Every structure is written in C-alpha cells, then in structure tokens.
C-alpha positions as CSV (number, residue, x, y, z in Angstrom):
1,M,45.5,-4.1,24.8
2,V,43.7,-1.8,22.1
3,T,41.6,-3.5,19.6
4,M,42.0,-2.1,16.0
5,P,38.9,-1.2,14.0
6,T,38.4,-4.1,11.5
7,V,36.2,-4.3,8.2
8,E,33.9,-6.9,10.0
9,L,33.4,-4.4,13.0
10,V,32.5,-1.6,10.5
11,R,30.1,-3.7,8.7
12,D,28.5,-4.7,11.7
13,A,27.8,-1.2,12.5
14,L,26.3,-0.6,9.1
15,S,23.6,-3.4,9.7
16,T,22.1,-0.9,12.0
17,V,21.7,1.7,9.4
18,I,17.9,1.4,8.2
19,D,17.2,2.8,4.7
20,P,14.4,5.5,5.5
21,E,12.3,4.4,2.8
22,I,12.3,0.9,2.5
23,R,12.9,0.4,6.2
24,R,15.1,-2.3,6.0
25,P,18.9,-2.5,6.9
26,I,21.2,-1.1,4.2
27,T,23.4,-4.3,4.3
28,E,20.4,-6.7,3.8
29,I,19.3,-4.8,0.6
30,G,22.6,-4.5,-1.1
31,M,23.4,-0.8,-0.6
32,V,26.8,-1.5,0.8
33,R,29.1,-1.8,-2.1
34,S,32.5,-1.9,-0.2
35,V,34.2,-1.3,3.1
36,D,37.9,-0.6,3.8
37,V,39.7,0.0,6.9
38,D,43.0,1.7,7.0
39,G,44.4,2.3,10.5
40,N,41.7,4.8,12.0
41,R,40.2,5.5,8.6
42,A,37.2,3.7,7.0
43,L,36.5,4.2,3.4
44,I,32.9,3.1,2.6
45,G,31.1,2.8,-0.7
46,I,27.4,3.3,-0.8
47,D,25.3,2.3,-3.7
48,L,21.8,4.3,-3.8
49,T,18.9,2.9,-5.2
50,T,18.3,5.8,-7.5
51,A,20.6,8.7,-8.8
52,G,18.1,11.3,-7.5
53,C,17.5,9.5,-4.1
54,P,15.7,12.2,-1.9
55,M,17.0,10.5,1.3
56,K,20.8,10.6,0.0
57,G,21.8,13.1,2.8
58,R,20.0,11.3,5.6
59,I,21.7,8.1,4.4
60,T,25.1,9.5,4.3
61,D,24.8,10.9,7.7
62,D,23.5,7.8,9.2
63,V,26.2,5.7,7.6
64,K,28.9,8.1,8.9
65,A,27.5,8.1,12.4
66,A,27.2,4.4,12.5
67,A,30.9,4.0,11.4
68,E,32.2,6.6,13.8
69,R,30.6,4.5,17.0
70,V,33.1,1.9,16.0
71,D,36.1,1.8,18.5
72,G,39.2,3.4,17.1
73,I,37.4,5.1,13.7
74,E,38.3,8.7,13.8
75,D,37.7,9.3,10.1
76,V,35.0,8.3,7.7
77,Q,34.9,8.7,3.9
78,I,32.0,7.8,2.0
79,E,31.8,7.3,-1.6
80,L,28.4,7.6,-3.2
81,G,27.3,5.2,-6.5
82,V,23.9,4.2,-8.0
83,M,22.8,0.7,-8.1
84,S,23.3,-1.0,-11.5
85,E,20.4,-2.4,-13.5
86,E,21.1,-5.9,-12.2
87,Q,21.4,-4.7,-8.6
88,R,18.0,-3.0,-9.0
89,L,16.4,-6.0,-10.4
90,D,17.9,-8.2,-7.4
91,L,16.3,-5.5,-4.9
92,R,13.1,-5.7,-6.5
93,S,12.9,-9.5,-6.3
94,K,14.2,-9.5,-2.7
95,L,11.4,-6.9,-1.6
96,R,8.9,-8.8,-3.4
97,G,9.7,-11.9,-1.5
98,G,11.8,-13.8,-4.4
99,K,9.1,-13.0,-6.9
100,P,10.2,-11.0,-10.2
101,E,6.9,-9.7,-11.1
102,P,4.6,-7.5,-9.1
103,V,1.9,-9.2,-7.1
104,V,-0.7,-8.0,-4.5
105,Q,0.8,-8.9,-1.4
106,F,-2.3,-8.4,0.7
107,T,-3.8,-11.4,-1.2
108,Q,-1.0,-13.9,-1.0
109,P,-1.3,-16.8,1.4
110,G,0.0,-16.3,4.9
111,N,-0.3,-12.4,4.5
112,M,-1.4,-11.2,8.1
113,T,-2.2,-7.5,7.0
114,R,-5.7,-6.1,8.1
115,V,-7.4,-4.2,5.4
116,Y,-10.0,-1.8,6.0
117,A,-11.9,0.2,3.2
118,I,-13.2,3.4,4.4
119,A,-16.5,4.1,2.7
120,S,-19.3,6.6,2.5
121,G,-22.5,7.0,0.6
122,K,-22.0,10.7,0.0
123,G,-19.2,13.4,-0.2
124,G,-18.6,16.0,2.7
125,V,-18.9,13.5,5.5
126,G,-15.2,13.6,6.7
127,K,-14.2,10.0,5.5
128,S,-10.7,11.3,4.4
129,T,-10.2,13.2,7.6
130,V,-11.2,10.1,9.5
131,T,-9.0,7.8,7.3
132,A,-5.8,10.0,7.9
133,N,-6.4,10.2,11.8
134,L,-7.2,6.6,12.1
135,A,-3.9,5.8,10.5
136,A,-1.8,8.3,12.2
137,A,-3.4,7.0,15.7
138,M,-2.6,3.2,14.8
139,A,1.0,4.2,13.8
140,A,1.3,6.0,16.9
141,D,0.5,3.0,18.8
142,G,3.3,1.3,17.2
143,L,1.6,-0.4,14.3
144,K,3.2,-0.4,10.7
145,V,0.2,1.4,8.6
146,G,-0.2,2.1,5.0
147,V,-2.9,4.5,3.4
148,L,-3.9,3.8,-0.3
149,D,-5.7,7.0,-1.5
150,A,-8.6,5.3,-3.6
151,D,-10.4,8.5,-4.1
152,I,-8.8,9.1,-7.6
153,F,-11.0,12.2,-8.6
154,G,-11.2,13.7,-5.0
155,F,-7.8,12.7,-3.4
156,S,-6.9,14.5,-0.3
157,I,-4.7,12.2,1.6
158,P,-1.3,13.8,0.6
159,G,-2.5,17.1,2.1
160,M,-4.0,15.9,5.1
161,L,-0.8,13.8,6.1
162,G,1.5,16.7,4.9
163,V,3.3,14.4,2.1
164,E,5.2,16.1,-0.4
165,G,6.9,14.8,-3.7
166,Q,6.6,11.8,-5.6
167,P,7.3,8.2,-4.4
168,T,10.9,7.0,-5.2
169,R,10.9,4.9,-8.0
170,I,13.0,1.7,-8.7
171,D,12.2,1.1,-12.3
172,D,8.8,-0.3,-12.0
173,M,8.5,-0.3,-8.2
174,L,7.4,2.8,-6.1
175,L,8.7,3.3,-2.6
176,P,5.8,5.2,-0.9
177,P,6.5,8.5,1.1
178,I,6.3,8.2,4.8
179,A,4.5,10.8,7.2
180,H,3.7,10.4,10.7
181,E,5.3,6.9,10.3
182,V,2.3,6.1,8.1
183,K,3.3,4.9,4.4
184,A,1.0,6.5,1.8
185,V,0.4,6.5,-2.1
186,S,-2.2,8.7,-4.0
187,I,-2.9,9.7,-7.3
188,G,-2.2,13.3,-6.2
189,M,1.4,12.7,-5.7
190,F,1.5,12.4,-9.6
191,V,-0.9,15.1,-10.9
192,P,0.1,18.6,-11.2
193,E,-1.7,21.1,-8.8
194,G,-5.1,22.2,-9.9
195,Q,-5.0,19.3,-12.6
196,P,-8.2,17.0,-12.9
197,V,-8.1,13.5,-13.3
198,V,-10.4,12.5,-16.2
199,W,-10.5,8.8,-16.2
200,R,-12.9,6.1,-17.2
201,G,-13.8,2.7,-15.3
202,P,-10.7,0.7,-16.8
203,M,-8.1,3.1,-16.1
204,L,-9.6,3.5,-12.5
205,H,-9.3,-0.3,-11.7
206,R,-5.8,-0.5,-13.4
207,A,-4.4,2.6,-11.0
208,I,-6.0,0.9,-8.2
209,E,-4.2,-2.5,-9.1
210,Q,-0.9,-0.6,-9.8
211,F,-1.1,1.0,-6.1
212,L,-1.3,-2.3,-4.7
213,A,1.0,-4.5,-6.5
214,D,3.6,-1.8,-7.8
215,V,4.0,-0.1,-4.5
216,Y,6.5,-1.5,-2.1
217,W,4.4,-1.3,1.2
218,G,6.5,-3.9,3.3
219,D,5.1,-5.6,6.4
220,L,2.2,-3.8,7.2
221,D,-0.1,-4.5,10.1
222,V,-3.1,-2.4,8.8
223,L,-3.5,-1.1,5.3
224,L,-6.4,1.6,5.1
225,L,-8.1,2.6,1.9
226,D,-9.7,5.8,1.6
227,L,-12.5,5.0,-1.1
228,P,-14.5,7.6,-3.1
229,P,-18.0,8.2,-2.0
230,G,-20.8,5.8,-3.5
231,T,-20.7,2.3,-5.1
232,G,-18.9,3.0,-8.4
233,D,-16.3,1.6,-10.4
234,I,-13.6,1.9,-7.6
235,A,-15.7,0.1,-4.7
236,I,-16.2,-2.7,-7.2
237,S,-12.3,-2.9,-8.0
238,V,-11.5,-3.0,-4.4
239,A,-13.8,-5.8,-3.8
240,Q,-12.3,-7.9,-6.8
241,L,-8.6,-7.0,-5.8
242,L,-8.9,-7.3,-2.2
243,P,-11.8,-9.8,-1.7
244,H,-10.9,-9.8,2.1
245,A,-10.9,-6.0,2.7
246,E,-13.3,-5.1,5.4
247,L,-15.7,-2.0,5.1
248,V,-16.0,0.8,7.5
249,V,-19.0,3.2,6.8
250,V,-18.8,6.9,7.7
251,T,-21.6,9.0,8.0
252,T,-23.2,12.0,9.7
253,P,-26.2,12.2,11.9
254,Q,-28.4,13.6,9.5
255,S,-31.3,11.6,7.9
256,A,-30.3,12.2,4.6
257,A,-26.5,11.4,4.9
258,A,-27.7,7.9,7.0
259,G,-29.9,6.9,4.1
260,V,-27.1,7.3,1.4
261,A,-24.6,5.7,4.0
262,E,-26.6,2.5,4.4
263,R,-26.4,2.0,0.6
264,A,-22.5,2.4,0.7
265,G,-22.5,-0.4,3.5
266,S,-25.1,-2.8,1.6
267,I,-22.7,-3.2,-1.3
268,A,-21.3,-6.0,1.1
269,T,-24.5,-8.1,0.1
270,Q,-23.2,-8.4,-3.6
271,T,-19.2,-8.2,-3.0
272,S,-19.4,-10.7,0.0
273,Q,-17.5,-8.2,2.0
274,N,-17.8,-7.7,5.8
275,V,-18.8,-4.5,7.5
276,V,-17.1,-4.0,10.4
277,G,-19.0,-1.2,11.7
278,V,-20.2,2.5,11.5
279,I,-18.5,5.8,12.3
280,E,-20.6,9.0,13.2
281,N,-18.7,12.0,11.9
282,M,-19.6,15.7,13.1
283,A,-21.9,14.2,15.7
284,W,-22.2,17.4,17.7
285,L,-20.5,20.8,18.5
286,E,-19.3,20.9,22.1
287,Q,-20.3,24.6,23.4
288,A,-18.4,26.6,26.0
289,D,-20.7,25.7,28.9
290,G,-20.4,21.8,28.2
291,S,-23.8,21.5,26.3
292,R,-23.9,19.5,22.9
293,L,-25.3,21.5,19.8
294,H,-26.5,18.7,17.3
295,V,-25.8,20.8,14.0
296,F,-26.6,18.1,12.0
297,G,-29.2,16.1,13.9
298,E,-28.9,13.0,16.1
299,G,-29.1,9.2,15.8
300,G,-27.8,8.8,12.1
301,G,-24.9,6.6,13.0
302,Q,-26.9,4.4,15.1
303,V,-29.7,4.0,12.5
304,V,-26.9,3.0,9.6
305,A,-25.7,0.5,12.0
306,D,-29.0,-1.0,12.9
307,R,-30.1,-1.2,9.4
308,L,-27.0,-2.7,8.2
309,S,-27.3,-5.4,11.0
310,K,-30.5,-6.1,9.4
311,T,-29.8,-6.3,5.9
312,L,-26.8,-8.1,6.4
313,G,-28.0,-10.4,8.9
314,T,-25.1,-9.6,11.3
315,E,-24.1,-7.5,14.1
316,V,-22.8,-3.9,12.5
317,P,-21.7,-1.7,15.4
318,L,-21.6,2.0,16.0
319,L,-17.7,2.1,16.5
320,G,-18.0,5.8,17.7
321,Q,-18.9,9.2,17.2
322,V,-16.4,12.0,16.5
323,P,-17.7,15.6,17.5
324,L,-17.0,18.4,15.5
325,D,-13.8,20.0,16.5
326,I,-12.2,23.2,14.8
327,T,-8.7,21.7,15.7
328,A,-9.5,18.6,13.6
329,R,-10.0,20.9,10.5
330,E,-7.1,23.1,11.3
331,A,-4.7,19.9,11.8
332,G,-5.8,18.5,8.5
333,D,-5.4,21.9,6.5
334,A,-1.7,22.0,8.1
335,G,-0.9,18.6,7.1
336,T,-0.7,16.9,10.7
337,P,-3.9,14.6,11.8
338,V,-5.1,16.0,15.0
339,V,-4.2,12.7,17.0
340,V,-0.9,14.0,16.5
341,S,-1.0,17.7,17.0
342,D,-3.6,17.7,19.7
343,P,-4.1,14.2,20.9
344,E,-6.4,15.3,23.8
345,S,-8.9,17.4,21.6
346,T,-12.2,15.8,21.5
347,A,-12.2,14.5,18.0
348,A,-8.5,12.9,18.5
349,V,-9.8,11.2,21.6
350,A,-12.9,9.7,19.6
351,M,-10.8,8.6,16.7
352,R,-8.0,7.1,18.5
353,D,-10.7,5.2,20.5
354,V,-12.0,3.8,17.1
355,A,-8.5,3.1,16.0
356,R,-8.0,1.0,18.7
357,K,-11.4,-0.8,18.3
358,L,-10.2,-1.9,15.0
359,T,-6.8,-3.1,15.6
360,A,-8.0,-5.1,18.6
361,R,-10.5,-7.0,16.7
362,Q,-10.1,-10.7,16.2
363,R,-8.7,-11.6,13.0
364,G,-10.6,-14.1,10.7
365,L,-8.9,-17.1,9.0
366,A,-8.8,-15.8,5.7
367,G,-5.3,-16.0,4.6
368,R,-3.9,-17.7,7.7
369,S,-1.7,-20.8,7.4
370,L,-3.7,-23.3,9.5
371,G,-0.5,-25.5,9.7
372,V,-2.6,-28.5,8.2
373,T,-0.8,-30.9,5.7
374,P,-3.5,-32.8,3.5
375,V,-3.3,-36.6,3.8
376,S,-4.3,-38.7,0.8
377,K,-5.7,-42.1,1.4
C-alpha cells in the first residue's frame, strides 16, 4: 500500500529546517505561512523576516530539500513573502522570552552564559587575536559562542573572524552574523571603511548597552567581550551592565607591558569583578633548531599573575603562554583564526588549551536558580 504525502508530513519535514541566523526551526518562529499538498506536488509559503534577507537563497534550498525528502513528493513550489509588522513583533517577543522590550539577557535570573571580558593594559599585545581564537576554539569544541567587539575605536573582530556585511535587522532587533560558528557584533559592521568613530562616554555606554540588549544572541554557553586597552569608559560600562563578567588579562612578557596589564586587572578591586587569569601572548619565537628566542623578554605573564593575586587577595593563575607564530598573524589577516586554519600550530595549540581551561572552570552561583522557596513564619 502506497502512502500519499500529506500536509502534516510536509510540515514535520519543515520542522527540521533551521533558520541560519536565528538558529531555530522555521516552523517554530512563524516563517511557514502555508503548506498545501496536491498529489505529488507541495506548495509552500514562506515569510522571510525581512525583504532583503541575506539568507533567502539558503532558506529556499533547505525548504525544498526538506520537502523533497517526504515520500511521494516529486515537485516543490515555494512562494516567498515577508513577515508583517504584527508577525515581526510576535517574533521579537518570542526571541526575547516573552518580553516585548529589549533586556540584557545575560543579567536575567537563571541565565547560565559564562561572560569573559578580555582586557589589556595597553594596545598591541594581541588581545583581539586572542579573543577571536578563544571564541573559535570554544565553538570548535561544540559550544555556542558569541563575541561582542567592545573596542569601539579600535575594532578588529570582523576582520579577524572574516565577517562581512551588517547584522540582519528585524525592526529594533539585530541578528548577529555567524562566522566559524561564532556569533559576532562590532561597530565595525556599521562604519564605512576608513571612517573613525568619534564618540564620548555616554555614546560609548549606549553602544555597548545596545549590543547587549538589542542583539539576539540566543542561548549562548560563552560570551567573550574584546575590551579596548586600559581602564576607561567602556571597561566601567561593562562592569555596570554585566556585573558578573569575569576578566581575563592579556599581556606580553616585557616588564613595561606587564606593569600596565596589572593596572587593567586591578580595576576589579573597584568593580567587584573576578579576574580569571592572565594570558601571556608573544611569549617566545621558536627557532628552526627548537630553541626559543624571547623577543620581548621573559616572565611578564607570571609577574602580572603574582601581583594580581596579591592585590586581589585571591589566586590569579597564568592560564597559558602563547608563542609568536607567523601562521597566527596570517590567519588573522585572512579572516580565519589559526585554531581553525592551522590547528596544530604552536599558537593554536596554546590558545586551544587556554580556551578549554576557561570552559572547564566551575561556574559560580551568580544567576543560578537554587530551587529554594522562601517560607514565611
């Protein structure tokens, strides 16, 4: 007996199609407008989130492929439309967990996302390279990872992750581009090439706030923030907006950089943040004979870790030493982190080890539901 295809079977098949930006089934987010089956032919109506949806072609192909997997379906016709204002409002509310207005999801009760702010005392220590590689390494291990490029003046995350174009906009909600399975947002996605950002404190604070609240990050395991060098406005704003964010300090081995990096970590005494540890970047240059050339000196990372431990009154470990590696520079310029392009290189191995140390840490109780109900007497 031959089973004829039905509307229900086709809808079930469409539930396996995942929106490439929102990362949820298209049937769940209201994109499937209609499904009709006439013999061996399926006519499917799809409402895109925006008229200029950059993923229109991929969604169309995925819908067609899913419907064709239903026994008996030989012809698939797709009619594309665009969500109405009411549909988009419903979608935004659904993505925000039923809340119609933007909220910083990472501060909501029960949110389990680890938030690491990658900090440095001065520029040029490779903080953004470390951030991009930590994110890509965590994503390669199967975690859901986001990167917020908080370095408004010196943004570089889009180039290092190979992200092109702007986030898709659903009215006042932004869908972050995804590269190497990492969601990323940066002011660099909105600024014409070569144009500087000339903002003062209040505008910087508002930009970070919007990136946290207006962007649909989804259910992340880890959010990394690439902070600007120093202890200025943005570092303070991050501490206010994400009080549970933990600091990771990046330095080079030389004494001058180590002294400045210590000040970047010591801000935790005023913001009540936890310093997770120190990463020493550009630790050495490996020679052809296997020896190490310490271009920038030795021991700066351990010095910063020891001094911060004493200042903060808690152990601040040296998480790892990342050697100078030309493949890391080349990979960053090409928009593919070295942990992806050359995973066995010395820099990739070191950064992957740091990434796994960060994700293996026991999470604190902040934000967790303890399952305790208060009892009044």
